[in-house]
Every structure is written in C-alpha cells, then in structure tokens.
LUMKEMAR-657962 format. One record per atom (N, C-alpha, C): residue in one letter; x, y, z; atom name; residue number from 0. Coordinates in steps of 0.02 Angstrom, whole numbers. Atoms other than C-alpha are relative to their C-alpha. Layout:
<pamis>
 code   east  north     up site pos
    A      X      Y      Z   CA NUM
...
</pamis>
This chain:
<pamis>
 code   east  north     up site pos
    M     36     54    -29    N   0
    M    830   1375   3171   CA   0
    M     -1    -57    -59    C   0
    S     -3     55     49    N   1
    S    852   1207   3081   CA   1
    S    -67    -30     -2    C   1
    L     67     28     10    N   2
    L    701   1123   3006   CA   2
    L      9    -76     13    C   2
    S      5     73    -14    N   3
    S    648    946   3055   CA   3
    S      2    -34    -69    C   3
    L     -4     39     62    N   4
    L    670    806   2922   CA   4
    L    -65      0    -35    C   4
    S     62     -1     37    N   5
    S    487    802   2885   CA   5
    S    -19     67    -25    C   5
    A      9    -70     28    N   6
    A    479    995   2865   CA   6
    A     42      7    -67    C   6
    R    -41    -11     61    N   7
    R    625    985   2744   CA   7
    R    -32    -39    -62    C   7
    R     31     41     56    N   8
    R    538    846   2640   CA   8
    R    -62     42    -27    C   8
    A     58    -33     17    N   9
    A    378    950   2636   CA   9
    A     25     66    -51    C   9
    T    -28    -58     40    N  10
    T    481   1104   2569   CA  10
    T     25    -20    -71    C  10
    V    -27     23     65    N  11
    V    568   1006   2432   CA  11
    V    -56    -24    -47    C  11
    S     63     18     42    N  12
    S    401    932   2377   CA  12
    S    -36     57    -32    C  12
    S     34    -57     22    N  13
    S    324   1100   2364   CA  13
    S     41     38    -58    C  13
    F    -38    -29     52    N  14
    F    468   1165   2263   CA  14
    F     -3    -42    -68    C  14
    L      7     42     59    N  15
    L    465   1018   2142   CA  15
    L    -67     11    -34    C  15
    A     67     -5     33    N  16
    A    279   1038   2115   CA  16
    A     -5     72    -29    C  16
    A      0    -68     24    N  17
    A    297   1230   2085   CA  17
    A     41      0    -68    C  17
    A    -44      3     59    N  18
    A    440   1193   1958   CA  18
    A    -38    -37    -58    C  18
    A     42     42     57    N  19
    A    329   1064   1865   CA  19
    A    -49     42    -32    C  19
    L     44    -45     26    N  20
    L    200   1191   1842   CA  20
    L     23     49    -51    C  20
    V    -31    -50     45    N  21
    V    320   1308   1760   CA  21
    V     24    -32    -63    C  21
    V    -25     34     52    N  22
    V    407   1182   1655   CA  22
    V    -51    -34    -43    C  22
    A     48     37     38    N  23
    A    256   1080   1593   CA  23
    A    -33     36    -56    C  23
    P     30    -40     52    N  24
    P    170   1216   1493   CA  24
    P     58      7    -60    C  24
    A    -50     -5     47    N  25
    A    341   1243   1404   CA  25
    A     12    -61    -45    C  25
    I    -12     63     30    N  26
    I    362   1059   1363   CA  26
    I    -59    -15    -45    C  26
    I     58     14     43    N  27
    I    185   1049   1292   CA  27
    I     -1     42    -57    C  27
    T    -11    -49     58    N  28
    T    213   1208   1189   CA  28
    T     45    -24    -58    C  28
    S    -52     20     51    N  29
    S    369   1143   1111   CA  29
    S    -24    -67    -34    C  29
    S     25     61     34    N  30
    S    290    970   1074   CA  30
    S    -50     20    -53    C  30
    A     45    -15     52    N  31
    A    145   1049    987   CA  31
    A     28     37    -60    C  31
    T    -33    -28     57    N  32
    T    256   1161    884   CA  32
    T     34    -48    -48    C  32
    T    -35     49     35    N  33
    T    361   1014    829   CA  33
    T    -48    -36    -48    C  33
    L     45     43     41    N  34
    L    211    914    773   CA  34
    L    -32     40    -54    C  34
    H     24    -41     59    N  35
    H    144   1065    674   CA  35
    H     53      9    -55    C  35
    A    -53     -6     52    N  36
    A    312   1089    587   CA  36
    A      6    -67    -37    C  36
    Q    -13     64     40    N  37
    Q    314    907    538   CA  37
    Q    -60    -32    -36    C  37
    A     60     27     39    N  38
    A    147    899    454   CA  38
    A     19    -35    -64    C  38
    A    -16     36     53    N  39
    A    151    777    313   CA  39
    A    -11     32    -63    C  39
    P      2    -32     71    N  40
    P    189    847    139   CA  40
    P    -53    -38    -45    C  40
    A     44     31     44    N  41
    A     75    806     -4   CA  41
    A     39    -60    -32    C  41
    S    -40     55     22    N  42
    S    123    630    -65   CA  42
    S    -23    -25    -64    C  42
    M     14     27     66    N  43
    M    124    541   -235   CA  43
    M    -50    -57     10    C  43
    L     49     54     -2    N  44
    L    -22    427   -268   CA  44
    L     34    -69    -27    C  44
    A    -32     58      3    N  45
    A     22    244   -271   CA  45
    A    -24    -39    -66    C  45
    A     17     39     59    N  46
    A     21    131   -428   CA  46
    A    -52    -50     25    C  46
    G     60     51    -18    N  47
    G   -135     19   -437   CA  47
    G    -58     32     28    C  47
    T     60    -36    -20    N  48
    T   -251    152   -375   CA  48
    T    -40     30    -60    C  48
    M     37    -37     53    N  49
    M   -387    230   -481   CA  49
    M     24     74     -1    C  49
    A    -20    -70     15    N  50
    A   -335    393   -555   CA  50
    A    -58     44     18    C  50
    P     51    -40     -7    N  51
    P   -435    532   -492   CA  51
    P    -26     42    -60    C  51
    D     26    -39     64    N  52
    D   -549    613   -623   CA  52
    D      7     74      9    C  52
    F     -9    -73     -1    N  53
    F   -526    793   -670   CA  53
    F    -21     29    -64    C  53
    T      6    -40     58    N  54
    T   -566    921   -800   CA  54
    T     43     64     -4    C  54
    L    -55    -50     -5    N  55
    L   -430   1041   -853   CA  55
    L     -2     37    -73    C  55
    V    -12    -38     58    N  56
    V   -407   1182   -983   CA  56
    V     65    -22    -30    C  56
    T    -58     21     37    N  57
    T   -285   1114  -1111   CA  57
    T     16     43    -66    C  57
    V    -24    -39     55    N  58
    V   -183   1199  -1250   CA  58
    V     46    -36    -44    C  58
    T    -54     20     46    N  59
    T    -74   1162  -1396   CA  59
    T     39     59    -29    C  59
    K    -36    -56     30    N  60
    K     44   1267  -1498   CA  60
    K    -54     42    -51    C  60
    D     51    -32     48    N  61
    D   -114   1317  -1604   CA  61
    D    -54     37     47    C  61
    G     50    -30    -42    N  62
    G   -209   1380  -1450   CA  62
    G    -37    -45     47    C  62
    R     39     41    -43    N  63
    R   -338   1321  -1329   CA  63
    R    -40    -55    -41    C  63
    T     39     49     33    N  64
    T   -420   1152  -1372   CA  64
    T    -72     15     -1    C  64
    S     72    -23     11    N  65
    S   -601   1157  -1424   CA  65
    S    -38    -15     67    C  65
    K     30      9    -70    N  66
    K   -649   1091  -1252   CA  66
    K     50    -28     50    C  66
    P    -50     22    -51    N  67
    P   -562   1053  -1088   CA  67
    P      9    -70      4    C  67
    F    -20     72     -7    N  68
    F   -483    883  -1055   CA  68
    F    -28    -28     64    C  68
    T     25     36    -63    N  69
    T   -584    766   -940   CA  69
    T     27    -72     -4    C  69
    L    -34     66     -3    N  70
    L   -491    612   -889   CA  70
    L    -46    -57    -15    C  70
    S     50     54      4    N  71
    S   -643    498   -875   CA  71
    S    -27    -16    -79    C  71
    E     26      7     65    N  72
    E   -683    532  -1060   CA  72
    E     55    -37    -47    C  72
    H    -53     33     34    N  73
    H   -520    443  -1112   CA  73
    H     15    -67     18    C  73
    R     -9     75    -24    N  74
    R   -540    267  -1043   CA  74
    R     13    -35    -71    C  74
    G    -20     37     58    N  75
    G   -459    151  -1164   CA  75
    G     67     26    -33    C  75
    E    -66    -27     19    N  76
    E   -313    267  -1192   CA  76
    E     51     -5     58    C  76
    T    -50     -7    -56    N  77
    T   -147    271  -1098   CA  77
    T     17     77      4    C  77
    I     -4    -71    -14    N  78
    I   -130    443  -1019   CA  78
    I     63      8     41    C  78
    V    -61    -18    -38    N  79
    V     37    516   -959   CA  79
    V     -6     70     23    C  79
    L     -2    -64    -31    N  80
    L     24    656   -839   CA  80
    L     69     24     25    C  80
    A    -68    -21    -20    N  81
    A    185    753   -823   CA  81
    A     -9     74     35    C  81
    F      0    -66    -34    N  82
    F    177    885   -687   CA  82
    F     70     32      3    C  82
    F    -65    -30      3    N  83
    F    317   1007   -697   CA  83
    F     -9     73     34    C  83
    P      9    -60    -34    N  84
    P    365   1168   -603   CA  84
    P    -20     66    -42    C  84
    K     17    -66     39    N  85
    K    367   1311   -736   CA  85
    K     30     -1    -64    C  85
    A    -19     -2     67    N  86
    A    373   1339   -919   CA  86
    A     65     41    -14    C  86
    R    -63    -41     28    N  87
    R    542   1397  -1007   CA  87
    R     53      0     52    C  87
    T    -53     10    -45    N  88
    T    644   1347   -851   CA  88
    T     49    -59    -24    C  88
    S    -54     44     25    N  89
    S    806   1246   -884   CA  89
    S    -23    -73      1    C  89
    G     19     71     -6    N  90
    G    747   1075   -816   CA  90
    G    -63    -21    -35    C  90
    C     62     16     37    N  91
    C    573   1084   -883   CA  91
    C      9      4    -74    C  91
    T    -11     -6     69    N  92
    T    638   1141  -1052   CA  92
    T     33    -73    -20    C  92
    A    -36     64     14    N  93
    A    755    984  -1054   CA  93
    A    -48    -49     -2    C  93
    Q     51     50     -4    N  94
    Q    608    876  -1010   CA  94
    Q    -48      1    -59    C  94
    M     44     -6     53    N  95
    M    486    938  -1135   CA  95
    M     35     -5    -70    C  95
    H    -44     11     68    N  96
    H    620    946  -1279   CA  96
    H     11    -74    -10    C  96
    T     -8     71      7    N  97
    T    652    760  -1248   CA  97
    T    -60    -35    -15    C  97
    Y     63     26     25    N  98
    Y    467    721  -1253   CA  98
    Y    -10     15    -72    C  98
    R     10    -19     64    N  99
    R    456    814  -1410   CA  99
    R     42    -34    -51    C  99
    D    -47     36     47    N 100
    D    611    734  -1492   CA 100
    D    -14    -71     -3    C 100
    K     15     73      1    N 101
    K    555    561  -1441   CA 101
    K    -75    -17      0    C 101
    Y     76     14     -4    N 102
    Y    369    582  -1464   CA 102
    Y    -24    -54    -38    C 102
    E     23     62     43    N 103
    E    351    447  -1596   CA 103
    E     20    -66     44    C 103
    Q    -21     51    -36    N 104
    Q    455    329  -1490   CA 104
    Q    -37    -16     69    C 104
    L     31      4    -65    N 105
    L    383    364  -1319   CA 105
    L    -76     -8      3    C 105
    F     71    -10     -4    N 106
    F    211    416  -1351   CA 106
    F    -43    -21    -65    C 106
    R     34     25     60    N 107
    R    175    329  -1517   CA 107
    R    -43     52    -40    C 107
    N     26    -60     37    N 108
    N    141    498  -1600   CA 108
    N    -72     17     21    C 108
    G     69    -11    -27    N 109
    G    -18    515  -1489   CA 109
    G    -54    -48    -21    C 109
    Q     55     47     19    N 110
    Q   -103    361  -1554   CA 110
    Q    -13    -46     62    C 110
    K     23     38    -62    N 111
    K   -193    295  -1397   CA 111
    K     47      8     61    C 111
    V    -41    -18    -58    N 112
    V    -52    369  -1290   CA 112
    V     -2     77     -4    C 112
    R      9    -73     -1    N 113
    R    -88    549  -1237   CA 113
    R     39     27     59    C 113
    L    -41    -35    -47    N 114
    L     38    657  -1151   CA 114
    L    -26     67     18    C 114
    I     23    -71    -18    N 115
    I    -16    810  -1047   CA 115
    I     50     23     46    C 115
    G    -48    -39    -43    N 116
    G    114    924   -971   CA 116
    G    -43     48     40    C 116
    I     42    -43    -44    N 117
    I     36   1012   -823   CA 117
    I     38     41     50    C 117
    S    -36    -43    -48    N 118
    S     93   1164   -733   CA 118
    S    -45     52     22    C 118
    T     42    -57    -22    N 119
    T     25   1317   -644   CA 119
    T     10     64    -42    C 119
    D     -8    -54     46    N 120
    D     70   1425   -792   CA 120
    D    -74     17    -28    C 120
    T     63    -18     30    N 121
    T    -70   1524   -879   CA 121
    T     -4    -32    -67    C 121
    D      9     27     64    N 122
    D   -141   1455  -1040   CA 122
    D     34     38    -51    C 122
    A    -33    -46     48    N 123
    A    -71   1605  -1136   CA 123
    A     79    -16      2    C 123
    D    -74     17     -7    N 124
    D    111   1566  -1070   CA 124
    D     12    -66    -28    C 124
    L    -10     64     31    N 125
    L     87   1376  -1117   CA 125
    L     -4      1    -75    C 125
    I     12     -6     76    N 126
    I     25   1419  -1293   CA 126
    I     60     29    -26    C 126
    S    -59    -36     21    N 127
    S    170   1538  -1314   CA 127
    S     63    -45     -3    C 127
    W    -49     46     -1    N 128
    W    295   1413  -1263   CA 128
    W     -7    -57    -53    C 128
    A     12     61     50    N 129
    A    221   1266  -1363   CA 129
    A      9     25    -73    C 129
    K    -15    -28     72    N 130
    K    225   1375  -1518   CA 130
    K     71     10    -18    C 130
    D    -69    -19      9    N 131
    D    399   1442  -1495   CA 131
    D     47    -64     -7    C 131
    D    -42     62      3    N 132
    D    472   1266  -1460   CA 132
    D    -29    -65    -39    C 132
    G     28     52     41    N 133
    G    361   1162  -1575   CA 133
    G    -22    -63     35    C 133
    F     30     58    -37    N 134
    F    279   1050  -1445   CA 134
    F    -59    -31    -35    C 134
    Q     56     33     37    N 135
    Q    160    926  -1528   CA 135
    Q    -53    -34     45    C 135
    F     42     35    -55    N 136
    F     71    871  -1357   CA 136
    F    -39     56     37    C 136
    L     42    -43    -38    N 137
    L    -55    949  -1243   CA 137
    L     35     25     67    C 137
    F    -23    -23    -64    N 138
    F    -18   1057  -1097   CA 138
    F    -60     26     39    C 138
    G     56    -21    -42    N 139
    G   -137   1091   -950   CA 139
    G     18     54     43    C 139
    A     -7    -61    -40    N 140
    A   -155   1255   -863   CA 140
    A    -34     -4     63    C 140
    D     25     14    -64    N 141
    D   -181   1207   -681   CA 141
    D     16     61     49    C 141
    T    -14    -62    -32    N 142
    T   -182   1387   -624   CA 142
    T    -23      7     78    C 142
    D     20     -2    -74    N 143
    D   -284   1352   -465   CA 143
    D     27    -58     37    C 143
    R    -39     57    -35    N 144
    R   -175   1195   -424   CA 144
    R    -44    -55     27    C 144
    K     52     53    -20    N 145
    K   -334   1086   -404   CA 145
    K     23    -72    -25    C 145
    V    -20     68     24    N 146
    V   -273    943   -516   CA 146
    V     64    -13     36    C 146
    G    -67     11    -40    N 147
    G    -99    957   -433   CA 147
    G    -11    -27     68    C 147
    A     22     16    -69    N 148
    A   -178    942   -262   CA 148
    A    -30    -72     -5    C 148
    L     30     72     11    N 149
    L   -276    780   -325   CA 149
    L     51    -47     -6    C 149
    Y    -50     44     15    N 150
    Y   -113    702   -376   CA 150
    Y     64     11     45    C 150
    G    -52    -17    -46    N 151
    G     -4    764   -232   CA 151
    G     60     36    -27    C 151
    A    -58    -37     34    N 152
    A    101    873   -349   CA 152
    A      3     67     25    C 152
    A      3    -70    -19    N 153
    A     46   1040   -279   CA 153
    A     44      8     59    C 153
    R    -46    -10    -61    N 154
    R    172   1114   -156   CA 154
    R     -3     70     19    C 154
    E      2    -70    -22    N 155
    E    195   1270    -55   CA 155
    E     35     43    -48    C 155
    G    -18    -48     47    N 156
    G    213   1418   -167   CA 156
    G    -37     -8    -60    C 156
    A     41     -1     58    N 157
    A    167   1432   -345   CA 157
    A      8    -51    -51    C 157
    F    -19     55     48    N 158
    F    241   1279   -430   CA 158
    F    -24    -74     23    C 158
    H     18     73    -13    N 159
    H    203   1093   -447   CA 159
    H     73    -35     10    C 159
    N    -56     48      3    N 160
    N    327    952   -404   CA 160
    N     -1    -35    -65    C 160
    R     -3     30     61    N 161
    R    397    863   -546   CA 161
    R    -21    -75     -1    C 161
    F     32     67     -5    N 162
    F    279    709   -532   CA 162
    F    -19    -25    -66    C 162
    L     20     24     64    N 163
    L    244    592   -677   CA 163
    L    -42    -64     15    C 163
    Y     48     55      2    N 164
    Y    100    467   -695   CA 164
    Y    -11    -32    -64    C 164
    V     24     42     65    N 165
    V     61    332   -823   CA 165
    V    -72    -32     26    C 165
    I     63     30    -19    N 166
    I   -129    291   -815   CA 166
    I    -17    -44    -57    C 166
    G     15     52     47    N 167
    G   -178    131   -906   CA 167
    G    -73     12    -33    C 167
    P     66     -7     36    N 168
    P   -332    112  -1019   CA 168
    P    -56    -23     51    C 168
    D     55     16    -50    N 169
    D   -428     38   -869   CA 169
    D    -12     60     53    C 169
    G      9    -57    -42    N 170
    G   -411    207   -777   CA 170
    G     46     -1     68    C 170
    K    -43      4    -62    N 171
    K   -286    145   -647   CA 171
    K     74     27    -14    C 171
    I    -63    -24      3    N 172
    I   -120    222   -612   CA 172
    I     53    -63      1    C 172
    S    -49     52      2    N 173
    S     16     95   -670   CA 173
    S     69     13     18    C 173
    Y    -68    -15    -15    N 174
    Y    171    197   -639   CA 174
    Y     -7     73     24    C 174
    A     -5    -66    -33    N 175
    A    210    348   -530   CA 175
    A     72     13     25    C 175
    T    -71    -15    -23    N 176
    T    377    432   -501   CA 176
    T     13     74      3    C 176
    S    -28    -75      3    N 177
    S    467    595   -463   CA 177
    S     54      0    -51    C 177
    F    -42      4     63    N 178
    F    541    622   -635   CA 178
    F     63     39      5    C 178
    R    -62    -30      3    N 179
    R    719    660   -664   CA 179
    R     19     15    -73    C 179
    P      6    -16     78    N 180
    P    726    760   -832   CA 180
    P     71      0    -31    C 180
    L    -66      5     30    N 181
    L    919    746   -852   CA 181
    L     30    -70      1    C 181
    A    -31     69     -4    N 182
    A    936    561   -826   CA 182
    A    -35    -39    -55    C 182
    Q     27     32     51    N 183
    Q    918    453   -979   CA 183
    Q    -46    -66     19    C 183
    E     38     57    -25    N 184
    E    856    303   -876   CA 184
    E    -73     20     19    C 184
    A     69    -21    -14    N 185
    A    707    402   -824   CA 185
    A    -45     -4    -66    C 185
    Y     35      3     62    N 186
    Y    651    410  -1009   CA 186
    Y     -7    -78    -18    C 186
    D      3     73     20    N 187
    D    693    222  -1031   CA 187
    D    -54    -34     46    C 187
    A     46     30    -47    N 188
    A    592    179   -878   CA 188
    A    -77     14    -21    C 188
    L     63    -19     28    N 189
    L    446    280   -948   CA 189
    L    -21    -35    -59    C 189
    D     17     39     64    N 190
    D    457    192  -1117   CA 190
    D    -29    -68     20    C 190
    A     14     67    -26    N 191
    A    452     28  -1025   CA 191
    A    -70     -6     27    C 191
    E     62      5    -29    N 192
    E    304     66   -927   CA 192
    E    -63     15    -48    C 192
    I     54    -12     48    N 193
    I    200    138  -1071   CA 193
    I    -10    -65    -43    C 193
    R      9     66     45    N 194
    R    237    -26  -1176   CA 194
    R    -40    -47     43    C 194
    K     33     56    -45    N 195
    K    169   -130  -1026   CA 195
    K    -72      7     -5    C 195
    V     71    -11     -6    N 196
    V      3    -48  -1031   CA 196
    V    -39     22    -66    C 196
    A     31    -27     58    N 197
    A    -29     34  -1200   CA 197
    A    -28    -52    -43    C 197
    R     29     47     50    N 198
    R   -147    -56  -1316   CA 198
    R      9     17    -74    C 198
</pamis>
C-alpha cells in the first residue's frame, strides 16, 4: 500500500528529528572535548607590567643565603629572573656558564644588577651545582613552582619554561623573552636591555 504525499512527508520529518537527537549529543560532546584540549597555556608576562612580588629560598655556592629573597626589598636594583628547566642539563649548563663567564659584562659583577637563576631543583642540588661550576650568582629553589606560576614559567610536569625577565629599578618588567641559550644574539639582547634600565 503506497503512502500519500502528506504521510510520506510526516515520516521523513520524524526520521530527521530522531536522527538529530542521536547526532546532537555527539556534536556537543566533541565540541566540549576540543575546548578542553585547547585550554590556554601559561603565558609570559608583558613588558611594562609590574613584576609580581614573591619570596623565594635562594642559594649560592656557599650554601643558603642568610634570608630568602623578596623582590619588593630590592627596588632600586635591576633584577634578572632566569627561569630554566633543570640543573646540570646541557642547555641549562650552557646558559649558566655563559652568565658566569660574562658576569662582569652582563651583570656588572652584581653591582645593582642581580641575577637569579630559578628552577624546580632542590636547594641542595642547586648549591652542589653552583659549587662544582663556580657560579657567582644566586639560584632560587622554586620546588613548589609558585614563583614560576606567577611569571607564567611553570608548565605541565616538573620543570619550568626557559623564560627570562629583566625587572627595572621601578619594579616594572622592562624585558621578557623565551631565552635561547645557544644563540649569541640572545645574550647581546639581554646586555642591551640591562644597559637601558640599570642605574
């Protein structure tokens, strides 16, 4: 028995409505999953913004400093925060060795220019590395990654991104970059930026 035109239209409409009910949840689920997967990663702070204050355990080759480093206590100085992934790895060793070897040129021997290398390593590991390699600057043990989170350097897993910030005497970030430890131009740019703001 053949269906009338109106009956056929009703049947097609019913089929399409049922199909929509099946497909729609799948579309919604797929969209939600994509949005979740594309959650924005931690981003670098912009030059010109006030540097977030923090207090961090710091060490040198001689051991822990007498008190933790608090950024706000160093207004009037130029502060360089060098976040790096892990002590004694090849890229980090190249970076810190260059800082050591060019300490007088880049950081004025620590006179009103203070460098802090910051990683998630323990203070004991950083003291050992500083002693073995003769580093003359501070290291910060950001084991809970709180300082890294403030500056967008903390990432999934145990390590920090290799972010570098120059903070001027006024407490504002004057320079922010993802540092390339094997590129000479990265050190030249750092030198130029420090010269712009250091007093």
